[in-house]
C-alpha positions in Angstrom: 0.1 0.2 0.1 1.3 3.5 -0.7 0.1 6.2 2.4 0.9 10.3 1.6 2.5 11.3 4.6 2.1 15.2 5.5 3.6 16.6 8.5 4.3 20.2 9.9 7.0 21.5 12.1 8.7 24.3 13.2 12.9 23.6 12.8 14.3 25.2 9.9 17.7 23.8 10.2 16.7 20.8 7.6 17.2 18.2 10.9 13.8 17.2 11.5 13.3 17.1 7.4 16.5 14.8 7.0 15.3 12.7 10.1 11.7 12.3 8.9 12.9 10.9 5.5 15.2 8.8 7.3 12.5 7.6 9.3 10.0 7.1 6.7 12.6 5.4 4.6 12.9 2.9 7.6 8.9 2.0 7.2 9.3 1.4 3.5 10.3 2.3 -0.1 9.8 6.3 0.0 9.8 9.5 -2.1 10.1 13.0 -0.4 7.9 15.3 -2.3 8.2 18.5 -0.3 10.1 19.8 2.7 7.1 18.4 4.6 5.6 16.1 2.6 6.7 11.7 1.7 5.1 9.0 -0.3 5.7 5.5 1.1 5.0 2.2 -0.4 4.7 -0.3 2.7 2.7 -3.3 4.2 2.1 -1.2 7.6 -1.0 0.8 7.9 -1.8 4.2 8.2 -1.9 4.1 12.2 1.4 2.6 12.2 3.2 5.0 10.2 1.4 7.9 12.1 2.8 6.5 15.7 5.9 5.9 14.2 6.2 9.8 13.5 4.4 10.5 16.7 6.7 8.4 18.8 9.7 9.6 17.0 12.2 11.9 18.9 11.7 14.6 16.5 9.4 17.6 17.2 6.3 17.1 14.9 3.1 19.5 15.4 0.7 17.8 12.7 0.7 14.3 11.0 -1.7 13.3 8.3 -1.4 10.1 6.7 -3.8 8.9 3.7 -4.0 6.0 1.3 -2.6 7.0 -1.7 -4.6 5.7 -4.9 -4.3 6.3 -8.6 -4.5 8.4 -10.8 -2.3 10.7 -9.5 -1.0 13.9 -10.9 1.8 16.2 -9.4 4.0 19.1 -10.3 7.4 20.3 -9.0 8.0 17.7 -6.3 11.3 17.4 -4.8 11.7 13.6 -6.0 12.6 12.9 -9.6 9.5 12.0 -11.6 10.3 8.9 -12.9 11.5 7.5 -9.3 7.9 8.6 -8.2 6.0 6.9 -11.1 7.9 3.8 -10.4 7.0 3.8 -6.4 3.4 4.7 -7.5 3.3 1.5 -9.9 4.5 -0.9 -7.3 
């Protein structure tokens, strides 16, 4: 299953962004969409993902996790378009 994860945090140093990306990668195949959002392909459910972020040592103010489905459209995401297409079609 593929999930879109949207987070909100106040850290501007890039530390939280990097650590959240690492955390999402540890959950499954991950691409970063924007500084605060990710797409993850994994076997876990949305609650598991939310709780993994909520219980992490990083100060995340808001978390939104939703099941992603096709079709999808995007513009100017951080990851490579071909990587995102491949992940969506896993």
